[in-house]
N, C-alpha and C positions, 0 to 999 in steps of 0.2 A: 639545520643542526640535527645530528643523529639523536634519536630518542631511545633510551633504554628503560626498561621497567620489569621488575620481578613481582609477580602476583602470587601471594601465598595464602594458605589456609582456606581455600574455597574448593568447590567441586567443579572441575573443568568438564564441560559437556559440549561436545562438538559432533553433531549428527553426521556431518559431511565426512569425517574421518573415522567415526566410531569411537572417539576418545571419551571416556567417562572415568575420571580418577580424581584423586585429591593431591596429585603432585603439583609443585609450583609451575606456573606458566611464565616463560621468559620471552621478552621482546627485546631484540637487539637491532639497533639502527633502524627502528621503525617496522621491523618484520618479525614474524613469529619465528623463534629459534627452535632448533631441534631439541628433543627431550634431554639429550646428553650434553648440551652446551653449558659452558661455565659462565656465570655472570661476571662482568668486569668489576674491578674494585670500585666502590662507591656507587654501585648501581642502585637507583631508588627502589624502594620496596613498598608495595601496596598490600595491606592486610585485608583480605576478602572474607574474613571469618563469617561463616553462616550463609555465604552467597554462592549463587551459581556464577561460574565464569564461562561465558558463551561468546560465540562470534558476534561482532557488532551487528545489530538488527538491520534488516534491509527492507525498505518499503518501495515497491515499484509503482505506486499510484498516489501521487501527491500534487496538489495545486498550489503553486507559489505566488500567483497573481502578478508577477513582475516579468515583463513590462505591462503597464496599463492600469493596474489597480493597486498601487503601493499603499493605499489607505486600508486595504484588506490584509495584505501580507506582502513581505518582501523576501528576497532570497536570504537576507541576513536573519530576519525574524523567524522565517519558516525553518531554516536549518538549525537555529538555536532551539526551537521547539522540538525538532527531531532529536537533538542531543539529549534534551530533558526527558524524552520518551524512550531513550535507549537506542535510537537509530544512528548508525554511523554512515549509512549509504541510503540515499533516496533518489527516486526517479521522478522528474517533473513532467507534468502533462503540458501539451502545447496550446491549450485554449486560453492564451493570453491575448493582450491587445497591443500590437498586432499579433495574430497567431504565429506560431513557429512553423511557417510554411516556406521559408526561404533561408538560404545560407547566411544572409546578413542578419536576420533576427536571431538565428541560432548562435551566431558568433557574438552578438550583443549579450545574450544570456550567459554564454560561457565566460565571457570577459567579466561580467558582473559577478558571476560565481567565484571566479578567481580572486576578485577584490573583496568580496563580502561574505562568502559562504563559510559557515562554521563546521560543516561536515561535508562528506563527499556528495556531489550532486551530478547526476547524469540527466540528459534532456532527451525527450522524445520529440518527434516532428510530426506534422500533420500528414494524414493520408491524402487529403484533397486540399486544393488551393482555397485559402480562407475558411477552411472547414465548412465549405458550402455544399459539398457533395456533388459537384458538377464536373470538375476536372482534376486530374491527379497532380499532386505536388511532386517536385523534382527529387524523387527518392534517392537516386544515385548520388546526386550532389550533396544531399543532406546526410547520407551515410558517410561519405568521404569527409564531411565536415564534423562528424562525431555524434550524430544522432544514434541512439541505441535501439529505437523501435519506432514504428509508425502507428498513429492512432488519431482519430478525430474525437477523442474522449470529450464528453459533454454533449456530443451529437453522435449520430449514427448514419453512415452512408446508406441511403434508402434504396438506391439502384443496385440490384443484384449484378447487373452487367458491369457497372463501374467497380463494384467490390471485387468481382472476379478479376478484372484487369489490375486492380490495386494489389491483389494477392500474387498475381503472376509477376508483376513488376517487383514486388517485395522479395519474392523468391529469387528473381534474377540478381538483385543487388545484395541479397543476404541479410535482410532486416526482419525481425519479428513483427507481427501485426497484433495489435491489441484492439479490442472492439467493445464499445459501449452499446449493448444490445437493446435497441428500442425501436419498435415499429411506430413511427410517428402518426400513422393513420389511425392507430388504436389508442394513442395516449395524448392526443391533442387536448389541451386545457385540463387534463387530469391533474389532481392534486395529491390523492392518496390511493392506496390499494383498493381495487374494486372488490367489494364484498359486503359483509354485514355491517361493518363499521361505516363505510362510505354511505351506505343506504340510510343508516340511522342518523348520520350527521348531515345528510343532504349535500354531500360533496361529490364532485365529478370523480369517477373511479378510474383507476389505472389497471387494466386487466393483466393477469400473469401472462396471457397470450402475447401481449405486446413485447415481452422479453423472449418468450420461448420461440416465436416464429423466427426471430433473428438468429438465435442460437442454432436452430435447425438449419437455417440457410447457411450459417457459417460452417457447420459441420460438413454439409454437402460441398461447399466451395473448397474447404480444406482437403476433402477427399479428391475433388476434381483437379485441383492445382498441385496437390502434393506438398503444400506449404502449411506450416503450423499456424494456428490462430489461437489467441488467448481471449477468453470472454471475461470482461471485467465485472466486478461486483455482482456476481450471480445471486439472485434473491428468491427464486421460486423453486418449488419442488420439481416442477416440470422441467425447468432449466437444468437442474442437477441430473435428472433422469436422462435427458437428451445427451448430455456430455458423457455420462457413464456408458450409455449404449454406443455412442460413437467411438469412444476410446476402446471399448470391447471389440469393435470392428477394426481397430488399428488406425483410426483416424487421428492425426496429431493435433487434437484440440485440448485445451486446458481451461481452467477457470479458477477464480479467486473468490474467497469469502471476505467480508468485512466484519469488524467487531460489532457494528450496529445491527447488521442483518442476522447475526446469530444470537443476539441478546434482547432485542426489542421487537414488538409487534405493532400492528396498526392500531391497536387499542390505545397506544400512547397518544394518538392524535385526538382522542376524545376531549382533551382540554383545549384543542386548537392552538397548541404551542408550536410555533414554527421551527423550534429547535429539533423537532421530530420530523420535519419535512425534508425529504431527501429524494434523490434520483439514482437508482430506482427506489420506489417507496418501501417503507416497512411493510412486511407481509403478515401472514397469519402464523399462529403457533404451529400449525401443521407444516408450513414452509420452513420454519426454524428447525423443527425436528428433522426434516428432510435434508437441510443443509448440514446439520450435525452428522447425520448418517453418511453424507457424501464426503465430509471431512474424514470420518472414521475409516471409510473404505478406500480413501486415496483419490476419489474422483475429483475433489476440490482440495488440492494439496498446497495452496498458497494463501497466505493471509496478507491483505493489504488494507490501508486505512481509508483511501479516498478522502484524505485531508482536504476540506473545502471551506476555507475561511470566508466569512462575510461580516460586514460592519454591523454593529448592534442596531443601528437605526433601520437597516434593511430588514433584519429579522423581527423587528418590533411592529412591522406592518401586519395587516390582516393576512390570513393564510394564503389567499389567492395571489397577493402581491409580493409576498416574501420569497426570496430566492431559495432554491433547493441546496441542501448540503450542510454538513456539520464538520467541526474540527475532529481530528483523529490522532495526530502524532503523539500528543502528551497523555492520552488516556488509553491508547490501543492495548498496550501490554497489560495494564491493570484489568481492563475489561476481558481480554482474552484469558488471562490466568484465572480470573474470578469465574468466568463462565465455563471455559473448556476444561481447566484443570481441577479447580476446587468444586465446582458444581457437577460436572459431568465425568470427571475422572480420567480425562485424556492424559497420557504420559507427557512429562515435560519435554522429552526428546522429540516427540512428534510435533509439539507446538513450536519448539525452537527451530526445528527443521523448516517448518512452514513460514517462519519469519526470518530465515537466514539463507540456508543452502538452496532451497527450491526456487525462491524468487531470483536469487543471483544467477542460478544456472539457466533459468528461462531466458534471461536477457544477456547471458554471457558476461556478467560483471565479475571483476576481480574482487570478490567479497564473499561473506557467508561461510568462511572456514577458518579453522585454527591450524591448518596444515603448515609445516615448516616452510618458510619462504613467503607465506601469504602476508598481506598487509596486517600490521599489528593493531587491528581494530577489534575491540573487545567491549562487551557489555557485562556489568555486574548486576545481578538480579537477586533481590530478596523475595522469593516466591510466596512467602507467608506473611509479608508485611502489610498490615491494614493501613489505609490512608483515605482521607476524605478529599475528593476532587474540589478544588477551589479555582474557578476560572480566572480570578483576579491575580493569581500567581502564575498564569501561563506566560510563556515567552512569545507565543503567537500574538500578532496585532489584534486578532479577533477573539470573540468570546462565545461564539455560537456552539455550545455544547449541551447535550441533553443530560450530562452526568454531573452537572454542578451540584455539590452537596451530597453526592452519593458516596458511600464507603465501598472501596474496591480492595481486593486482597492481592498483593504482589505488585512490585514496581521496580524499575531500574534505579540503582543507587550510585552508579558511576558509569560514564561513557568514555572510552579510551580510543583515541584516534592516532594511528601510527605510533603507538607507544607513549603518547602524551595524554594525560588526564584532561579531557576537554570539558567535562562537566562532572560534578559530584554533588549528591544530595546533601544538603546541610543537615547536620545532626541536631 
């Protein structure tokens, strides 16, 4: 059924088109209407007084756990969590059980999404069969079946030769490559960042070099093959520097930052709370400063959550046995606005671009813009609204967040999908 909606009294901000005004935004038949379009009689009206009206947020790094671990998350619960965080489009990683390394598994995920997803979901597929880093997955067939990128996220292809062939194959079939940058020979059994905190706590350290060696390799392989590569969840100063230097040489390499890596440090592990245990690990204050500088100069121009749900009983184990990862979808916008905008003064347009236009463009998604004819996916944001994170109110099946009880400033208040109000914050 066609969806019409007229949004009034807000500030429309669309970095993709350069729009920044207080004129009404009209959605007709589920699509963004031209500025001079006339709303039909009886068109519903949404009053966005005091809010930003922005393109629906886009997250290109989400773990939905289905198939295999529906006790942690499902496509239904993960996409509902996305809506409540202001996201209208998410991209799911392939490290499910079984992994998305075949057309059959990809088709199962797509069908499940058609049946249960509450927002738009795209799927990535594995670089290698079984994510084992031994043989390439059938990239051409996976692309034809609808995969939007190739990645072994959660793992990293250790063989430079296999990674070279993977990138050559990806270039041939026209699929982006996303990489989890981790040299396993340097990070085996590591729990937290290698440094003063790991030494003080007596915990196995995870050196920054374990990320930076792979980023350097990826830059060289991107230069060699001529194919773009995207480095996921960059966490170190050295990693940001390597990407900056490679981009200055014209190499098509990009990187993303996550809310946790620009707001928390390894000092948080001093309490041995596994909700601060993640891969890559939280780094030092110097690394945080370097990531902020890299965001400022455009080296790292994409924000992603790496939403990684886990059952509470898993996270309640001792640090060495607890899994890596935290939730992100429902807190990302609040953390980003609190840290980047309110604390460090980054412009709202730059932040919104990193959460809409840039990630959508990287993967060629029909999202991230309010241009006429684009899908009518819109997020309303109150950037100055304080709120206390309460994990018990999450839509996610899991509760593994380090921000429970923390006051954040700024959050989504309504999420609109194709002209339909899919979620709205209760007043």
